[in-house]
C-alpha positions, 0 to 999 in steps of 0.5 A, spaced: 500 500 500 502 506 498 500 514 498 502 519 492 501 526 491 498 527 484 500 533 480 494 537 482 496 536 489 491 531 491 493 524 495 491 518 492 492 511 496 493 505 492 494 497 493 491 492 497 488 493 504 491 491 511 490 484 512 491 482 505 494 475 503 501 474 502 500 470 495 494 473 490 493 470 484 488 467 479 487 460 477 483 458 471 478 453 472 473 451 466 475 457 462 474 462 468 479 466 472 478 465 480 481 469 485 486 466 489 489 469 496 493 465 500 496 467 507 503 464 509 504 462 516 510 458 519 507 452 523 504 454 529 503 461 527 495 464 527 493 469 522 490 476 525 483 477 525 484 482 519 487 477 515 482 472 517 476 477 515 480 478 508 480 470 506 473 470 508 471 475 504 474 472 498 471 466 499 464 469 500 465 472 493 467 465 490 474 466 490 479 461 493 483 462 500 486 459 506 492 459 510 498 455 509 504 453 512 507 449 506 507 448 499 503 442 499 498 445 503 497 451 498 497 445 492 491 442 496 487 448 497 488 450 489 486 443 487 479 443 491 
């Protein structure tokens, strides 16, 4: 996330909101793009409430999301 000043003096904020997942992408399924958001954590770490809210919102809107601690977990989520 970043903020910059335009030539006319207005400030513009761009980027993903706080709580956004570490990995963001699109997976092609049946010729359609599905938004993917994966939060990467070390084993035993838990996502913050804002991170869980982001992941839940993606899922509520038909995307794929989850918390992963390994490549295998990420692949499992992408295969569901």
